[in-house]
C-alpha positions as CSV (number, residue, x, y, z in Angstrom):
1,X,-72.5,31.5,89.4
2,X,-69.4,32.8,87.2
3,X,-72.4,34.4,84.9
4,X,-73.6,36.4,87.9
5,X,-70.7,38.8,87.8
6,X,-70.7,39.3,83.8
7,X,-74.3,40.1,83.8
8,X,-74.3,42.5,86.9
9,X,-71.5,43.9,84.9
10,X,-73.5,44.5,81.9
11,X,-77.2,45.8,83.7
12,X,-74.5,48.5,85.2
13,X,-72.9,49.8,82.4
14,X,-76.0,49.6,80.7
15,X,-78.1,51.7,83.3
16,X,-74.9,54.7,82.7
17,X,-75.1,54.4,79.0
18,X,-79.2,55.0,79.6
19,X,-78.3,57.5,82.3
20,X,-75.6,59.6,80.3
21,X,-78.1,59.9,77.7
22,X,-80.7,61.0,79.5
23,X,-78.6,63.6,80.8
24,X,-77.4,64.9,77.6
25,X,-80.9,65.4,76.5
26,X,-82.0,67.0,79.6
27,X,-79.2,69.5,79.0
28,X,-79.4,70.0,75.4
29,X,-83.4,71.4,76.7
30,X,-82.2,74.7,77.8
31,X,-79.7,75.2,75.0
32,X,-82.4,74.8,72.4
33,X,-84.8,76.9,74.1
34,X,-82.7,79.7,74.7
35,X,-81.1,80.0,71.3
36,X,-84.7,80.1,70.3
37,X,-85.5,82.8,72.3
38,X,-82.2,84.7,71.4
39,X,-82.8,84.6,67.9
40,X,-86.7,85.8,68.6
41,X,-85.6,88.7,70.5
42,X,-82.4,89.4,68.3
43,X,-79.7,88.8,70.5
44,X,-77.5,87.1,68.1
45,X,-74.3,87.8,70.1
46,X,-75.4,85.8,72.8
47,X,-77.0,83.2,70.6
48,X,-73.5,83.1,68.8
49,X,-72.2,81.9,71.7
50,X,-74.5,78.1,71.4
51,X,-73.0,77.6,67.9
52,X,-69.5,76.0,67.4
53,X,-66.7,78.5,67.5
54,X,-65.7,77.9,64.3
55,X,-68.9,79.2,62.7
56,X,-69.9,82.2,65.3
57,X,-67.7,84.6,63.6
58,X,-69.5,84.1,60.0
59,X,-72.6,83.6,61.6
60,X,-72.3,87.4,63.3
61,X,-70.8,88.8,60.3
62,X,-74.4,87.8,58.4
63,X,-76.6,89.3,60.6
64,X,-74.2,92.7,60.6
65,X,-74.6,92.5,56.6
66,X,-78.1,91.4,56.2
67,X,-79.0,94.1,58.7
68,X,-80.7,91.4,60.5
69,X,-81.3,93.4,63.6
70,X,-83.2,95.6,61.8
71,X,-84.3,93.5,59.3
72,X,-85.1,90.3,60.6
73,X,-88.4,89.6,63.0
74,X,-88.7,86.0,64.1
75,X,-92.3,85.8,65.0
76,X,-92.9,82.6,66.4
77,X,-91.3,78.7,67.2
78,X,-92.4,75.9,67.7
79,X,-90.1,72.7,68.8
80,X,-91.6,69.4,67.6
81,X,-89.4,67.1,67.4
82,X,-85.7,65.8,69.3
83,X,-83.8,62.7,68.8
84,X,-80.7,61.7,70.2
85,X,-78.3,59.5,68.9
86,X,-77.6,56.7,70.3
87,X,-74.2,58.1,71.7
88,X,-75.6,60.3,73.3
89,X,-73.4,63.0,71.3
90,X,-75.5,64.6,68.9
91,X,-79.1,65.6,68.9
92,X,-81.2,66.3,65.6
93,X,-83.7,69.1,66.7
94,X,-86.7,70.1,64.4
95,X,-88.6,73.3,64.7
96,X,-91.2,75.6,63.1
97,X,-89.8,78.7,62.8
98,X,-92.2,82.0,61.5
99,X,-90.3,84.8,60.3
100,X,-90.2,88.6,58.1
101,X,-87.2,89.8,56.8
102,X,-87.6,93.8,55.6
103,X,-88.1,95.0,53.0
104,X,-90.5,91.8,52.4
105,X,-93.6,92.2,54.3
106,X,-94.3,88.5,54.0
107,X,-94.1,86.2,56.4
108,X,-92.8,82.6,55.9
109,X,-92.5,79.7,57.8
110,X,-90.2,76.2,57.8
111,X,-89.7,73.5,59.4
112,X,-86.1,74.0,60.9
113,X,-83.8,71.1,61.5
114,X,-80.9,71.8,63.9
115,X,-77.8,69.8,64.4
116,X,-76.5,70.6,67.7
117,X,-73.4,68.5,69.1
118,X,-72.1,67.7,72.8
119,X,-68.5,69.0,73.2
120,X,-66.8,69.8,75.9
121,X,-69.8,69.0,78.5
122,X,-71.9,72.0,76.4
123,X,-74.5,71.3,73.6
124,X,-73.4,73.6,71.1
125,X,-75.4,74.1,67.5
126,X,-73.6,72.8,64.6
127,X,-75.6,72.9,61.5
128,X,-78.7,74.0,60.5
129,X,-81.0,74.0,57.4
130,X,-83.9,76.1,56.5
131,X,-85.6,79.0,57.9
132,X,-84.3,82.5,58.2
133,X,-80.2,81.8,58.6
134,X,-80.4,79.1,55.3
135,X,-77.3,78.2,54.0
136,X,-75.0,80.5,56.7
137,X,-75.1,77.1,59.1
138,X,-74.3,74.3,56.4
């Protein structure tokens, strides 16, 4: 009889953890979509708001230095995979991004890995490997 309350507690805590992880994943989706749409439409100032604060200024400076408002065109993107960490606080997103950066007229395609972190109730981009911003969000 004493085991029943302990079993109930385990089931409730397990359900809460699953619900929390699911709600974090649902909160991640609009952030990922927004970031991709903003860079596609060259709204880098708004995109920077979705990046961890310690990297925003460098990201914005790079956009200015590289003349990305004029020279970078994201032609297409497709989100291919999203993995959430066990604790629901980190996520890895893989997306295929196609872009051109003048003066080159060649379109490039890369499978970009983006790492998002859940801070203060908000998902923020912390790291990105490959793609048009390669090396800027290490």
